[in-house]
N, C-alpha and C positions, 0 to 999 in steps of 0.2 A: 454798416447795415447789411451789405451784400455778404460779408463774412458770417454774420449771425444767421442769415437765411440758409447759407450753405451748411453751416453746422447743424441747424435744425433738420435740414433735409437728410443729412448723413445719419443723424440720430434716429430719425423716423425710419429710414431704410434698415438700419441695424435692428431696431426694435421689431419691425415686421419680419425680418429674416429669422429672428429668434422665435417668434410666434409660429412661423412656418415650420421651423425645425422641431419645436416643442410639440406641435400637433402631428407631425409626420412620424415621430418615433413609435407610437403605438401600432402603426401600420406594419411594422417589422416584427411585431411580437409573434411568439410561437403559436401556431394554430394546429391543433390536433383534431382528427376526426374522432367523434364519440364512438368508441368501439368497446366491446366487452373483452374479457380475458381470453375467450376462445379465439377471437379474431386477432388479438395481440400476439398470442402464443403461436398462431399459424404463420405469422409473417417474420418471426425471429428465428435465429439458428440455435439458441440455447436458452434454457430457463433453469435457474439455480438459486439456492439460498447461500449467501456468504456474508462473512463479517469483515467490515472494512478494517484493515490493519495499518494503513498508512496512505498518505496522499502526496503526490508530486505535481507541482504546477508547471505546465509547459505552454508557452504562448497563451492561447485562450482556452486551454483545456485543463481538466483535472485528470490525472491518472491515478487510480486507486489500486493499491495492493489489497487483494481480497483472499481470505481463507474460505474456500468453498466447502460447505458441509453436506449439502443435499442437492441432488440434481433431478429435474423433472423432464428435461428435454436436452438432447445433445450430450457430448462427452466433454467434461470440464475437469482440468487438473485441480488438485486440492489447493495449491498455491497458484493463483491466477491474477489477472489484471483487467480492469475495466476503464475505458476512457470515455469522457463526456465533456460537452461544452461547459465552461464555467458559468456562462450566462443562461439563466432559465428562459429569458426572452428568445434565445436561439435554440430552444428545445433541449437544453442541457439539464442534467439532474441537479446542478448546483453543487454546493459543498456538503458532502456527506460526513457524518460524525464517526470518528474512529471508535472501534469497539462496538458498533451497532450493526445488527444483522439486517440485511436487505434482501428482497426478492429481485433478482436481476433478470430482465428479459433483454437479451443482447443479440447483436448480429456479429458475424465474423466466423471464420473457420478455426481460429486459434487466438490465444491471448496476444496482445490486449484486445478484448472484445469492445464493441462500441454500444453505448446505451444512450437513449434519448428519453425525454419525458413522455413522448407519444407512444413509446413501446410498452409502457406499463410498469417500469421498475419503480420500486418504492419500499418503505419499511416493511419488514417481515412480521406483520401483526397477524392475529388469528383470522381476521376477515380475509385478508389478501391470500394467506396460505390456503384457506378453505376454498376460495374461488379457483386458485391454481390447481389444487388437488381434484376439484370437481371436474375440471377439463382434462387434465393430464394424468390423473391417477396419483398414487402415493409417492412415486419417484423412488430413488435409491440414495442411501447414505454414501458419501464419498469417504472411503476409509483412509486413515493415515498411512503414508507409505511405510513399509517395514524399515527398520534401521539397517544401515549398511552392514554387510557381513564382515566380521573381524578378519584382519589379515595379519600375518606374522611378518614383522619387519626386523631384520637383523641390524643391530647397531654396529657391530664390527665383525670382521671375518676371523679375527684371532680368538684363541681360547681364553679362559680366565687367567688373571695374573698369577704369578708364582707366589709361594708362601713368603719368600724373601721380600718381594715388592709390597705385599700386604703388611708385613711386620716392620718394615723400615720406618714409616712415619711414627709408629708407637715407640720404637727403640730410640728414635731421635728425641721424642718428648721426654723419655726417661732420662736420657743423657743430659738434656738441658736442665731438667729438674735437679738432678744430682749435682751438676756444676753450680746451680743456684744455691743449693744448700752449703756447698763448700765455701762460696763467697760470703754468705751470710755468717757462717761459723767463724771465718777469719776476721770479719769485721767486728764480731762480738768480742773476740779476744783482745782486740786493740783498744 
């Protein structure tokens, strides 16, 4: 009987701790101040449009390889990177789709930049682009880098091969063919 009471007490404690944990989780959810694009863009280092090219998962973060095409604020390389928390409850952007364009409002002096859901990053739809342009202007296109200049690379320092070296393989094939005809001719006589 004492064993049954102890089991019930343990079960009740475990059940209550589960309720406490379940109700405490929302308290840790991401909370962002309701601000407009003007305030969001003022507190970030760069604002640009880019297409997600790939994703790498590291610990609790996503690192996105981004092809930046248009910048409104800051200097951004065409091939850049953005990191964010995986968990949207921790103010992360979550998992973004490859091949999709996003407006990134990021912090940091260089790639990989940091983005949070509070900063205002999101899909590059007409509404979001119009809001950003109304605050920051038309921005500028990020041009593709020019291809590297061609360079001359010498394969060998010596000159071209002599006529004898070029003709030797062909002469050898003619000799082998002639010997083959002799052998076939002798076999046909026997």
